[in-house]
Every structure is written in structure tokens, then in C-alpha cells.
N, CA and C of each residue as an Amber inpcrd file, in Angstrom:
protein
   300
 112.4150000  90.2620000 108.3050000 111.8340000  90.4570000 106.9900000
 112.6400000  89.6770000 105.9580000 111.9240000  89.0260000 105.0720000
 112.5830000  88.2690000 104.0130000 113.1380000  89.2140000 102.9610000
 114.1720000  88.7650000 102.3150000 114.7620000  89.5730000 101.2560000
 113.9800000  89.4370000  99.9590000 114.4460000  90.1390000  98.9650000
 113.8490000  90.0500000  97.6370000 114.1550000  88.6850000  97.0360000
 113.2900000  88.2330000  96.1620000 113.5040000  86.9620000  95.4610000
 113.9080000  87.2470000  94.0200000 114.8740000  86.5040000  93.5490000
 115.3620000  86.6960000  92.1800000 114.2430000  86.4820000  91.1670000
 113.4250000  85.4470000  91.3640000 112.3700000  85.1780000  90.3750000
 111.3370000  86.3020000  90.3260000 110.9530000  86.8240000  91.4850000
 109.9630000  87.9040000  91.5110000 110.5120000  89.1580000  90.8420000
 111.7190000  89.5300000  91.2020000 112.3370000  90.7170000  90.6000000
 112.6190000  90.4640000  89.1200000 113.0700000  89.2580000  88.7920000
 113.3540000  88.9180000  87.3950000 112.1290000  89.0490000  86.5080000
 110.9960000  88.5030000  86.9670000 109.7720000  88.6220000  86.1680000
 109.2700000  90.0520000  86.1270000 109.4080000  90.7710000  87.2360000
 108.9780000  92.1770000  87.2540000 109.7670000  92.9960000  86.2390000
 111.0820000  92.8450000  86.2600000 111.9210000  93.5720000  85.3060000
 111.6550000  93.1120000  83.8750000 111.4510000  91.8140000  83.6950000
 111.1970000  91.2870000  82.3520000 109.9100000  91.8490000  81.7700000
 108.8600000  91.9200000  82.5860000 107.5960000  92.4870000  82.0950000
 107.7850000  93.9590000  81.7420000 108.4800000  94.6950000  82.6000000
 108.7660000  96.1050000  82.3030000 109.5120000  96.2310000  80.9710000
 110.5410000  95.4230000  80.7860000 111.3230000  95.4830000  79.5490000
 110.5120000  95.0190000  78.3410000 109.6730000  93.9900000  78.5210000
 108.8340000  93.5190000  77.4170000 107.8660000  94.6050000  76.9540000
 107.2000000  95.2400000  77.8960000 106.2520000  96.3040000  77.5470000
 106.9890000  97.4460000  76.8500000 108.1340000  97.8260000  77.3930000
 108.9220000  98.9080000  76.7960000 109.3760000  98.5370000  75.3880000
 109.8450000  97.3080000  75.2150000 110.3060000  96.8240000  73.9120000
 109.1730000  96.8710000  72.8830000 108.0120000  96.3450000  73.2500000
 106.8790000  96.3220000  72.3180000 106.4490000  97.7450000  71.9620000
 106.3730000  98.6140000  72.9580000 105.9950000 100.0090000  72.6780000
 107.0140000 100.6920000  71.7630000 108.2860000 100.4330000  71.9920000
 109.3250000 101.0460000  71.1470000 109.2830000 100.5080000  69.7200000
 109.0530000  99.2080000  69.5680000 108.9530000  98.6410000  68.2190000
 107.7320000  99.2240000  67.5030000 106.6150000  99.3440000  68.2130000
 105.4320000  99.9680000  67.6110000 105.7200000 101.4140000  67.2070000
 106.4130000 102.1300000  68.0680000 106.7960000 103.5190000  67.7630000
 107.6340000 103.5550000  66.4830000 108.6060000 102.6400000  66.3950000
 109.4750000 102.5920000  65.2170000 108.6780000 102.3120000  63.9450000
 107.6670000 101.4500000  64.0550000 106.8490000 101.1390000  62.8830000
 105.9620000 102.3180000  62.4920000 105.4580000 103.0450000  63.4860000
 104.5860000 104.1920000  63.2120000 105.3600000 105.4220000  62.7480000
 106.5730000 105.5790000  63.2650000 107.3940000 106.7610000  62.9530000
 108.7900000 106.3140000  62.5080000 108.8920000 105.7890000  61.2880000
 110.1790000 105.2380000  60.8410000 111.3130000 106.2560000  60.7950000
 110.9990000 107.5160000  60.6490000 112.0460000 108.5390000  60.6380000
 112.7230000 108.6920000  61.9940000 112.0550000 108.2670000  63.0320000
 112.5990000 108.3790000  64.3890000 112.9700000 107.0050000  64.9450000
 113.0800000 106.0340000  64.0640000 113.2960000 104.6440000  64.4790000
 114.6510000 104.4390000  65.1480000 114.6790000 103.4580000  66.0160000
 115.9110000 103.0810000  66.7290000 116.4090000 101.7200000  66.2360000
 116.1450000 101.4130000  64.9840000 116.4580000 100.0960000  64.4340000
 117.9000000  99.6800000  64.6970000 118.8410000 100.5650000  64.4590000
 120.2620000 100.2270000  64.6580000 120.5610000  99.9370000  66.1280000
 119.9200000 100.6690000  67.0180000 120.1070000 100.4250000  68.4530000
 119.5680000  99.0500000  68.8190000 118.3910000  98.6890000  68.2770000
 117.8300000  97.3690000  68.5730000 118.7630000  96.2630000  68.0990000
 119.4030000  96.4600000  66.9480000 120.3250000  95.4430000  66.4440000
 121.5200000  95.2610000  67.3730000 121.9620000  96.3310000  68.0060000
 123.0900000  96.2400000  68.9390000 122.6360000  95.6040000  70.2530000
 121.4950000  96.0510000  70.7790000 121.0120000  95.5510000  72.0670000
 120.4950000  94.1210000  71.9960000 119.9020000  93.7600000  70.8690000
 119.2850000  92.4460000  70.7190000 119.8720000  91.7260000  69.5110000
 120.9730000  90.9910000  69.6970000 121.5590000  90.2530000  68.5720000
 120.5100000  89.3420000  67.9220000 120.4100000  89.4220000  66.6160000
 119.4250000  88.6380000  65.8820000 118.1420000  89.3950000  65.5980000
 118.0220000  90.6150000  66.1520000 116.8160000  91.4150000  65.9190000
 116.7500000  91.8420000  64.4650000 115.5540000  91.8140000  63.9230000
 115.3040000  92.3000000  62.5710000 113.8240000  92.5590000  62.4060000
 113.4560000  93.1770000  61.2970000 112.0490000  93.4690000  61.0440000
 111.3700000  92.2420000  60.4590000 111.3150000  91.1980000  61.2460000
 110.6000000  89.9750000  60.8840000 109.9990000  89.4120000  62.1650000
 109.0920000  88.4690000  62.0200000 108.4870000  87.8590000  63.2060000
 109.5540000  87.1690000  64.0490000 110.4630000  86.4610000  63.3890000
 111.5470000  85.7910000  64.1140000 112.4410000  86.7710000  64.8510000
 112.8010000  87.8620000  64.1800000 113.6450000  88.8790000  64.8140000
 112.9470000  89.5400000  65.9880000 111.6450000  89.7950000  65.8350000
 110.8620000  90.3790000  66.9280000 110.8120000  89.4220000  68.1180000
 110.5870000  88.1390000  67.8460000 110.5200000  87.1450000  68.9250000
 111.8680000  86.9930000  69.6300000 112.9480000  87.0680000  68.8730000
 114.2830000  87.0260000  69.4890000 114.4350000  88.1940000  70.4500000
 113.9830000  89.3670000  70.0420000 114.0280000  90.5340000  70.9280000
 113.2230000  90.3190000  72.1940000 112.0490000  89.6900000  72.0720000
 111.2300000  89.3980000  73.2550000 111.9710000  88.4760000  74.2240000
 112.5480000  87.4180000  73.6820000 113.2840000  86.4670000  74.5330000
 114.4680000  87.1580000  75.2000000 115.1710000  87.9680000  74.4440000
 116.3490000  88.6390000  75.0030000 115.9780000  89.6550000  76.0750000
 114.8030000  90.2740000  75.9820000 114.3960000  91.1880000  77.0530000
 114.1780000  90.4270000  78.3510000 113.6330000  89.2210000  78.2610000
 113.4510000  88.3980000  79.4650000 114.8150000  88.0080000  80.0320000
 115.7380000  87.6370000  79.1630000 117.0930000  87.2930000  79.6140000
 117.7310000  88.4880000  80.3180000 117.6080000  89.6690000  79.7390000
 118.1760000  90.8720000  80.3680000 117.5070000  91.1710000  81.7070000
 116.1980000  90.9660000  81.7900000 115.4900000  91.1940000  83.0500000
 115.9960000  90.2820000  84.1520000 116.1910000  89.0110000  83.8290000
 116.6860000  88.0740000  84.8400000 118.1640000  88.2990000  85.1380000
 118.9280000  88.7010000  84.1440000 120.3320000  89.0300000  84.4060000
 120.4210000  90.1640000  85.4260000 119.6290000  91.2040000  85.2190000
 119.6270000  92.3320000  86.1600000 119.2090000  91.8680000  87.5510000
 118.2210000  90.9860000  87.6250000 117.7670000  90.4810000  88.9230000
 118.8470000  89.6490000  89.6040000 119.5440000  88.8160000  88.8410000
 120.6010000  87.9700000  89.4150000 121.7260000  88.8250000  89.9900000
 121.9920000  89.9590000  89.3800000 123.0330000  90.8610000  89.8890000
 122.4930000  91.7160000  91.0370000 121.3000000  92.2760000  90.8790000
 120.7580000  93.2460000  91.8330000 120.3030000  92.6220000  93.1490000
 119.5490000  91.5290000  93.0880000 118.9030000  90.9820000  94.2890000
 119.9030000  90.5700000  95.3680000 120.9570000  89.8100000  95.0630000
 121.8950000  89.4640000  96.1370000 122.5680000  90.6880000  96.7610000
 122.9030000  91.6640000  95.9380000 123.5280000  92.8820000  96.4670000
 122.5390000  93.6080000  97.3750000 121.3130000  93.7650000  96.9170000
 120.2910000  94.4350000  97.7260000 120.0660000  93.6870000  99.0420000
 119.8860000  92.3640000  98.9590000 119.6230000  91.5830000 100.1750000
 120.7820000  91.6790000 101.1600000 122.0070000  91.6390000 100.6700000
 123.1770000  91.7590000 101.5420000 123.1860000  93.1150000 102.2500000
 123.0250000  94.1830000 101.4810000 123.0510000  95.5250000 102.0650000
 121.8700000  95.7470000 103.0080000 120.7280000  95.1980000 102.6710000
 119.5520000  95.3340000 103.5230000 119.7600000  94.6110000 104.8560000
 120.2960000  93.3870000 104.8100000 120.5800000  92.6480000 106.0550000
 121.5790000  93.4000000 106.9120000 122.5990000  93.9620000 106.2840000
 123.6020000  94.7420000 107.0240000 122.9660000  95.9440000 107.7040000
 122.1100000  96.6400000 106.9870000 121.4370000  97.8090000 107.5490000
 120.4990000  97.4070000 108.6830000 119.7820000  96.2980000 108.5070000
 118.8780000  95.8260000 109.5640000 119.6660000  95.4420000 110.8090000
 120.8230000  94.7970000 110.6370000 121.6570000  94.4190000 111.7800000
 122.1670000  95.6610000 112.4970000 122.5560000  96.6690000 111.7460000
 123.0350000  97.9140000 112.3570000 121.9040000  98.6050000 113.1120000
 120.7030000  98.6110000 112.5410000 119.5490000  99.2090000 113.2190000
 119.2220000  98.4610000 114.5040000 119.2980000  97.1310000 114.4600000
 119.0250000  96.3210000 115.6440000 120.0550000  96.5940000 116.7310000
 121.3260000  96.6620000 116.3590000 122.3820000  96.9480000 117.3370000
 122.1850000  98.3270000 117.9510000 121.8030000  99.2920000 117.1470000
 121.5600000 100.6470000 117.6450000 120.3780000 100.6620000 118.6150000
 119.3320000  99.9400000 118.2780000 118.1530000  99.8680000 119.1500000
 118.4930000  99.1740000 120.4670000 119.2720000  98.1080000 120.4040000
 119.6770000  97.4070000 121.6290000 120.5340000  98.3150000 122.5030000
 121.3820000  99.1000000 121.9000000 122.2170000 100.0360000 122.6600000
 121.3440000 101.0810000 123.3430000 120.3520000 101.6100000 122.6280000
 119.4430000 102.5950000 123.2210000 118.6920000 102.0140000 124.4150000
 118.2510000 100.7700000 124.2700000 117.5150000 100.1140000 125.3570000
 118.4130000  99.9040000 126.5620000 119.6500000  99.4490000 126.3280000
 120.5540000  99.2010000 127.4600000 120.9350000 100.4990000 128.1610000
 121.0810000 101.5830000 127.4280000 121.3980000 102.8810000 128.0380000
 120.1940000 103.3790000 128.8430000 118.9950000 103.1540000 128.3460000
 117.7880000 103.6120000 129.0300000 117.5570000 102.8620000 130.3340000
 118.0310000 101.6130000 130.4280000 117.8300000 100.8030000 131.6310000
 118.9420000 100.9670000 132.6510000 119.8960000 101.7870000 132.4250000
 120.9950000 101.9760000 133.3830000 120.6040000 102.9080000 134.4670000
């Protein structure tokens, strides 16, 4: 079985983060008393209540999505290959014991 691909996971995470970001910004606009404006400024340098600031946030969510994929995918693929090798060795041992 092939491992995960960084681009596939990166785009998947980026879309998740983009949708979440847009929904949260809409929430902040609809309910300013519950806004997370200060949090957005920390998480997304350059974020502000302007079209440019919003677009910077969009770009940064994609960057964060791919950053997570670059870290996660190699670790996952390594651990998955190790587990598959251990399962294969265990299965081969069972077969050799059964044929004795």
C-alpha cells in the first residue's frame, strides 16, 4: 500500500482550515461581542478587518495546512511502514509454525 502524499494531505488540511477560517470570520462579523479578532491577529500576522487582511489570512491558512502535512505525512508513512513490516513478519512466523 502506498503511503499518504503531502500534496493530498496538504490540500485537504488547507481546505478544512479555509472553511473554518471563513466561518469564524463570518461569525466575528455577525457577533462582534464574541469576536476572536485578537486571536486572528496572533495566528495570522497581517490579519485585519480589510480585504487585504482577510486575503492574508486565507493565504496563511493554506501555508499552515501544508506545514502540518509536511510534518505529519512523513511521520505517518514511516510508522505505517514499520507497522506493516511487523505485521508481515508476524504473518510469516505464523505460516512457518503452521507448516512444521
